[in-house]
C-alpha positions as CSV (number, residue, x, y, z in Angstrom):
1,M,-3.8,-12.3,4.1
2,H,-1.7,-9.3,3.0
3,K,2.0,-8.9,2.5
4,E,3.8,-5.0,1.6
5,Q,7.3,-5.1,0.3
6,M,8.9,-1.1,1.6
7,P,12.4,-0.4,1.7
8,E,13.7,0.1,4.9
9,T,15.8,3.3,3.5
10,G,15.6,5.5,0.7
11,K,17.3,8.5,-0.6
12,I,16.2,12.0,-2.1
13,N,15.2,12.3,-5.5
14,E,15.9,8.3,-6.0
15,D,12.6,6.5,-6.8
16,F,12.0,3.1,-4.8
17,T,8.8,1.1,-5.3
18,C,6.6,0.0,-2.9
19,T,4.2,-3.3,-3.4
20,F,1.2,-4.4,-1.8
21,T,0.0,-7.7,-2.3
22,F,-3.6,-8.9,-1.3
23,K,-5.3,-12.6,-0.9
24,N,-9.1,-13.1,-0.2
25,T,-8.8,-15.5,2.2
26,L,-12.6,-15.9,3.0
27,S,-15.5,-18.0,1.7
28,V,-16.9,-14.8,-0.4
29,P,-16.0,-12.6,-3.0
30,L,-14.9,-9.1,-1.4
31,E,-16.7,-6.4,-3.3
32,E,-15.7,-2.7,-4.3
33,C,-12.5,-3.7,-3.2
34,E,-10.2,-0.2,-3.1
35,L,-6.5,0.2,-1.5
36,H,-5.9,3.4,-0.3
37,V,-2.0,4.1,0.1
38,E,-0.2,7.4,1.2
39,G,3.3,8.2,1.7
40,L,3.5,11.0,4.6
41,G,6.1,13.4,3.3
42,I,6.6,11.2,0.4
43,F,3.4,11.3,-1.9
44,R,-0.3,12.2,-1.3
45,L,-2.8,9.4,-1.1
46,E,-3.2,7.3,-4.1
47,K,-6.3,4.9,-4.3
48,F,-6.7,2.0,-6.2
49,D,-9.8,0.4,-7.3
50,Q,-9.5,-3.4,-7.4
51,G,-13.1,-3.7,-8.0
52,D,-14.1,-7.5,-7.1
53,V,-12.1,-10.0,-5.7
54,R,-13.2,-13.7,-5.6
55,P,-12.4,-16.0,-2.7
56,G,-8.9,-17.6,-2.9
57,G,-8.1,-13.8,-5.7
58,I,-5.1,-12.0,-5.5
59,F,-4.6,-8.6,-6.4
60,R,-1.2,-6.3,-6.4
61,S,-0.7,-2.9,-6.8
62,K,2.8,-0.8,-7.2
63,I,3.6,2.5,-6.5
64,I,6.9,4.1,-7.4
65,C,7.8,6.9,-4.6
66,A,10.5,9.6,-5.0
67,P,11.1,11.3,-2.0
68,K,12.2,15.4,-1.7
69,R,12.6,15.6,2.0
70,A,14.9,13.9,4.7
71,G,14.1,11.9,7.8
72,E,11.6,9.5,8.6
73,R,8.5,8.8,6.6
74,K,5.2,7.0,7.4
75,I,3.4,4.8,4.3
76,V,0.4,3.9,5.1
77,A,-1.5,1.0,3.3
78,E,-5.6,-0.1,3.9
79,L,-7.8,-2.0,2.0
80,I,-11.8,-1.1,2.2
81,S,-14.5,-3.2,0.7
82,K,-18.2,-3.4,1.6
83,Q,-17.2,-6.6,3.8
84,I,-14.4,-5.7,5.6
85,K,-12.8,-2.2,6.7
86,G,-9.2,-1.9,9.0
87,I,-7.4,-4.1,7.2
88,R,-4.1,-2.1,7.5
89,A,0.0,-1.9,7.1
90,E,2.4,1.0,8.1
91,K,6.4,1.2,7.5
92,I,8.5,3.7,8.7
93,I,11.4,4.6,5.9
94,N,14.1,6.4,6.7
95,I,14.9,8.8,4.1
96,T,18.5,10.0,3.7
97,N,20.3,13.1,1.3
């Protein structure tokens, strides 16, 4: 299970926070988990090393965004581990002046 908290809109030079939460609902540990987050037009790729996540374990990562340009911007988050790949979330955020 994964959940992301991101605003619908933002303003140039005003920080906002994106939060990504993941719960391992499998009966096996997920080894070498990494969360990759990229804010196209907002920030470069960030990698969060989560290590191993036990069954039922939860991790949360936050990133502070400070947009510099107006327009529609996409934030993409992807979870990768030895056992799974391709858990992905995307959201368009409209940045205004």
